[in-house]
Residue, then its C-alpha position, 0 to 999 in steps of 0.5 A: m219755335e213756338y207760336r204764343e199769342d200773336f207770336r213766332t217765338f224762340s229763345v237763345l241761351v245769354s253769355e256771362n255777360r249778362e250786364v251789356m247784353s240787356k242794354c244791346i237788347e234795351a237798344i233793339n226794343r226802342e228801335f221796333l214796335k213792340g207789337q212786331f217785334h220785341l227781344e225779353i232777356s231773363q238770368y239764362e235766356i233772350t225770348v225773340f217774339l217775332n210778328m212783322l220785322d224789317l230784317e235789314k233794320l235789324k241787321g243795321v242795328v245788331s251790326a252797330l251794336e255789335t261795333k259799340y260793344s265789342l261783341p264776339l263774333n257767335n254772340e247772342l244777336s248773330q244767333i238771332v239773326r241767323e236764327i231768322e234767315s232760316i225762317g222760310s214761311y212768311g209774307v211781305k207787307a209793306g216792305k217787312r217780313s210777316y211771319v204770323h198770320y200771313n197766308r190766313e184768309r183775309k175777311v170779307s165783312g157784310r161776305k153774305q149781304k155783299v154777295l147778294e147785292r153782286g148776284a152769285y151765279f147770276y147768269a143760274q137765277e132766271n132757271d125754269f128747273s122743277t124742284v121735284n124730284n123724281s124715282l128712276p123706275t127700277r128698269f134702269l137702277d143698277t143696269v149698264s146698257v149698249a145704248d146712244s145716250q141721247e135716247a136712252l136719256k129720253q127714257m129717263p125721268d126729269n129729275c132722277v139722277d142725283l150725280v153725273f160724272t163722265s169723261p166723254p171722247y176727246n175728239f183727238g183721233l183716237d180709236y174707241g171701238e165702234h164710235r167715231d172720234g175725230v170729227d168735225w168739231n162743229l158735229y161733234f159739240e152739236k152731239l156732246f150737248a144733246i146729250f149733256k142738255e138730256c143730262i140736266r133734266v135727269t140730274k135732280y134739283g139739287g144734283r151735281i154734274a162733273v165733267n172731266v175734260q182734256p183740252l185739243y190744245s193741238d187744234f186750240i179747242p179750250a173744250h173745257h170753258i166751251i163745255s162751262d160756257f154750255f151748262m152755264r148758259n143752260r142755267m147750271i151753276w159751276r160750281n168747281e174746276i178741278l185740276w186732276e195732275k196727272n204727273n206726265y212729265n214724258a210729253k217732247y216739249t218740242a213737238w210743235g211749235s217755234w224752238k227758241s222763239p216767240s213765234n210761235p211756242y206751243l205749250k204742253y200741259t200734265w193735267e186735266f180738269i173736272e168741271v162740276f155743276s150744280k142745279g138749282d141749287l147749291k145744296h144736294p140733300g141727304e142724310s149724313a149717315l150716309s157721307d162716307i166721307t173721311d174727315t182726312e179726305f175732306k181736307e185733302w179733297v177740298n183742295a181743287k188741285w188733285s195729284i192722281a196717277p193716270e190709269k195702267k190698264m187702258k191695254e189690257y182694257n183695250h180702251p184709249a182713254m180711261f180714268p183711274e178709279k181713284l179719280a171716280e171714288r173723290v168724285i162721287k165721294l167728295f158730290s154724292f151719298q151714298e145709295d145715291i144715283v150716279l149716272d155716265p151716259f160716256n160708260g165705256v169700261g164702266t171705272t164711273t158704275k164700278v166705283a159707284s157700285r163698290l161706293n154704296r151708290h146705284y148706277v145707270g151706265f150706256d155706252v155705244s159699244k157692246k165691247y165696252v159695255d160687256i167688260a164694264i159688267q164684269r168688271l161690276e161682278g168682279q171678273s176683272 
């Protein structure tokens, strides 16, 4: 089967009784619009032109013709019907199967003007961000440090980092060593937002912030929504939500909630979220020669559902919630240029900083755990 202009086309061979088949084709073509479905017969074959079709109607017409002309069981018309029935990809419009352009995006006329009229990212329009970007002092460049990010970031100038990529502690009660996880939610978000406030300040105009987060469903805390709301209230442009599909189907789905009852069903999830924001402008300036994403990667990664296996080395590094290097690679290559500066204020054992360095980006990482910082430095040095 192939495409010809606005039709899917295929052919079947003509039997010896070509004259009868010609009459059948004339009868069929009278029943359907030529721009939607028609048949053409040559000396040796019948070509089917398929755009949109009421398949049940075609079956009825064919059945009547088979009876009228006493056609054999496996005649050309029945072959055509079976071939059409075997097509699994189609849309449905006005009761008909649509076989061409059924999955094409609908075009909106005057789109740009309509965006202006609606007010794109209206919540971020009245910001007071400076458009002047600054250089990061060399004492921070390509370093990983033991520090509380809330205080450490205050030492950095405004608008000096191109990309923030981080995954803050989940507040699930996990063992992060020196960090206490599982505190009161109000205290958790108060501290988190104080750090994110500094992240916004140090991000360049046109820079991006990407946050990997997993809601705590057992507490009914939609952390990804709460975090997105914080950034939007602080005039950041919400630009993307990526689903990180971990394909972790080993969860016990009946661990909580009601069993076989609508009383209190508990839903489990096999994915996490990456919320992505821009500061001031959706466009991040950079030289095209410093873009290192391939055409294949770009086409795959702009599909916002990323299927990536979880990190397998968490026991090796004694860290309970690492994301894999593959995840960091996608975020860094899709949202920054080579030689950009990438910051992770919750650097942990250093996946962000290691991948940033490997991808020819500058990096800055902070973590409160000396143990984790030591591991992050070892990974940068290629020791693990």
